[in-house]
C-alpha positions as CSV (number, residue, x, y, z in Angstrom):
1,M,54.1,234.3,167.9
2,F,57.1,235.9,167.1
3,L,58.0,239.3,167.4
4,L,60.0,241.2,164.7
5,S,61.8,244.6,165.5
6,S,61.5,247.7,163.0
7,F,64.6,248.5,161.4
8,V,67.0,251.1,162.4
9,R,70.6,252.4,161.5
10,I,73.0,252.7,164.5
11,Y,76.2,254.7,164.7
12,P,79.0,252.5,166.0
13,L,80.1,254.5,169.0
14,I,77.8,252.6,171.2
15,L,79.0,249.1,169.8
16,S,81.6,248.5,172.2
17,A,79.3,248.7,175.3
18,I,76.8,246.5,173.4
19,L,79.6,243.7,172.8
20,L,80.6,243.9,176.5
21,F,77.3,243.8,178.2
22,Q,75.1,242.1,175.5
23,M,72.4,244.5,176.4
24,G,70.2,246.9,174.3
25,D,66.9,247.4,172.9
26,K,65.2,246.6,169.6
27,T,68.2,248.0,167.6
28,A,71.3,246.9,169.4
29,S,74.6,246.9,167.4
30,Y,77.6,244.8,167.3
31,R,81.4,245.3,166.7
32,V,82.3,243.2,163.8
33,S,84.7,240.5,164.7
34,P,84.2,236.7,164.8
35,Q,80.5,236.8,164.0
36,A,80.9,238.8,160.6
37,E,81.7,237.7,157.4
38,A,81.9,240.0,154.3
39,S,80.1,239.6,151.1
40,S,81.6,237.7,148.1
41,G,80.1,240.3,145.9
42,G,81.6,243.5,144.8
43,R,80.4,245.5,147.8
44,P,82.0,245.4,151.3
45,V,78.8,244.8,153.3
46,S,79.3,242.0,156.4
47,L,76.4,240.4,158.1
48,V,76.7,240.4,162.1
49,V,74.8,238.1,164.0
50,W,74.6,237.9,168.2
51,T,72.4,236.5,170.9
52,D,71.2,238.2,173.9
53,R,72.9,235.6,176.1
54,A,75.2,232.8,175.7
55,K,73.5,230.3,177.9
56,Y,69.6,229.3,178.0
57,S,67.4,226.9,179.6
58,L,64.5,225.1,177.5
59,R,62.1,227.3,178.9
60,D,63.7,230.4,177.8
61,P,63.2,232.6,174.9
62,I,66.3,233.5,172.8
63,K,66.7,237.0,170.9
64,V,68.7,236.4,167.7
65,N,69.8,239.7,166.3
66,A,71.1,240.1,162.6
67,A,72.6,243.4,161.1
68,L,74.1,244.4,157.6
69,Q,77.4,246.6,158.2
70,N,78.8,248.7,155.5
71,S,82.2,247.7,156.2
72,G,83.7,249.8,153.2
73,D,84.5,253.4,152.4
74,E,81.6,254.1,150.3
75,T,78.0,254.5,150.7
76,T,75.8,251.6,149.8
77,Y,71.9,250.8,149.9
78,V,69.8,248.0,151.2
79,D,66.4,246.8,150.9
80,R,64.7,248.1,154.2
81,R,62.3,245.0,154.3
82,M,64.1,242.0,156.2
83,L,61.9,238.7,157.1
84,W,62.8,235.4,158.9
85,N,62.9,232.2,157.3
86,G,60.3,232.5,154.5
87,Y,60.8,232.0,150.9
88,G,62.2,235.2,149.6
89,A,62.3,236.5,153.2
90,G,65.8,238.0,153.3
91,L,67.3,236.3,156.3
92,E,67.6,232.5,156.8
93,L,68.3,231.0,160.1
94,E,70.7,227.7,160.2
95,I,71.0,226.0,163.4
96,R,73.7,223.1,164.0
97,D,74.2,220.9,167.0
98,E,77.8,220.2,168.5
99,R,78.4,217.4,166.0
100,G,77.7,219.8,163.0
101,K,73.9,218.3,162.1
102,I,72.0,220.9,160.6
103,L,68.4,221.1,162.6
104,P,65.0,221.9,161.0
105,A,64.1,225.7,161.5
106,R,60.6,226.3,161.0
107,F,59.3,229.1,158.6
108,L,59.0,232.4,160.7
109,S,57.2,234.3,157.8
110,D,54.6,233.4,155.3
111,G,54.6,234.0,151.5
112,L,57.2,235.6,149.2
113,M,58.8,239.1,149.6
114,P,56.5,241.2,147.8
115,P,57.6,243.9,145.4
116,P,57.8,247.4,146.1
117,K,54.6,249.4,146.1
118,E,54.6,251.7,143.1
119,G,56.0,255.1,143.9
120,D,57.6,254.0,147.3
121,T,60.7,256.3,147.9
122,S,61.4,254.7,151.2
123,I,62.5,251.2,149.8
124,L,66.1,251.8,150.1
125,I,68.1,252.4,153.4
126,R,71.2,254.4,153.1
127,L,74.2,252.9,154.5
128,E,77.0,255.1,155.2
129,P,80.5,253.5,156.1
130,G,80.5,252.1,159.6
131,F,76.8,251.9,159.9
132,F,74.6,248.9,160.7
133,Y,70.9,248.1,159.5
134,G,69.2,245.2,161.0
135,T,66.7,243.3,162.8
136,Y,65.9,240.8,165.6
137,V,63.4,237.9,166.1
138,Y,62.4,236.0,169.6
139,L,62.3,232.1,169.4
140,K,61.2,229.7,171.8
141,V,64.4,227.6,172.8
142,K,62.5,224.5,173.0
143,D,61.1,224.7,169.7
144,F,64.5,225.3,167.7
145,F,67.0,223.4,170.4
146,P,65.3,220.1,171.2
147,K,67.7,219.4,174.2
148,P,70.4,220.5,176.3
149,G,74.0,220.7,174.3
150,R,75.8,223.4,172.6
151,Y,74.2,224.8,169.2
152,S,75.7,227.2,166.7
153,I,73.6,229.7,164.9
154,R,74.3,231.2,161.5
155,V,72.3,233.5,159.5
156,T,72.5,234.2,155.5
157,Y,71.1,237.2,154.0
158,K,69.8,237.5,150.5
159,S,68.6,240.6,148.7
160,W,65.4,239.8,146.7
161,L,65.0,243.3,145.3
162,R,65.0,243.7,141.7
163,R,66.5,246.9,140.0
164,E,63.5,247.1,137.7
165,S,61.2,246.9,140.6
166,V,62.0,250.4,142.2
167,A,61.5,254.0,140.9
168,S,63.5,255.0,137.9
169,Q,65.7,257.5,139.8
170,F,66.9,254.7,142.2
171,R,68.1,252.2,139.5
172,N,71.5,253.4,139.3
173,L,72.1,253.3,143.2
174,P,74.9,251.2,144.4
175,A,72.6,248.8,146.1
176,L,72.4,245.2,147.1
177,W,70.1,244.1,144.2
178,A,68.8,240.6,143.6
179,D,71.7,239.6,141.4
180,T,74.4,240.3,144.8
181,P,75.6,237.0,146.2
182,E,74.1,236.0,149.6
183,I,76.0,237.2,152.6
184,N,76.8,234.7,155.1
185,S,77.4,235.2,158.9
186,E,80.0,233.4,161.1
187,P,78.5,231.1,163.6
188,V,77.6,232.0,167.1
189,W,77.4,229.4,169.6
190,I,75.0,228.9,172.6
191,E,74.6,226.6,175.4
192,V,71.2,225.1,176.3
193,N,70.8,223.6,179.8
194,A,67.8,221.8,181.0
195,K,67.4,223.9,184.3
196,A,66.8,227.8,184.4
197,N,70.1,229.6,184.4
198,R,70.7,231.4,187.7
199,V,71.0,235.2,187.2
200,M,73.9,237.0,189.3
201,R,72.9,240.0,191.0
């Protein structure tokens, strides 16, 4: 089974440490650089993707992190629900080999993203400028990366939250609604080896 994290907003003062050491808990954040791409829509929101390591063996788990970042100057709002690789899930994982061939990525969640429950006042997360909001997923390397080699990981975010499905007092908020264009991350490259990688102490 795959474990999904809870969602958390993270202040970017800790980002440089995460970038240097690739360490953190369920809510690690990351400085936007090569792994983020701004939305093509009207709101300056980026999708940042990173992994816990750069090298893996076929027997390892891999932790893939994804977070939306408000890279603009004004507050925006995002759906607090994020699921991986299901129809209407929000986050879609794309894996390619060195030659650019797309590899199949199995469904990690079942069913459609349900509409918010009536009266739910927590459906939208306030995202201040410079803040992140995201989640992660653990995958078994051998199930997604079939043999040793280099692979790229890219994630696409799509909001499925319809404006008319939320409480009326929230409908005029500057949010990533269902009509917002999808947001693509830049690819992150990893290396998969046949044998376990030696950990330096």
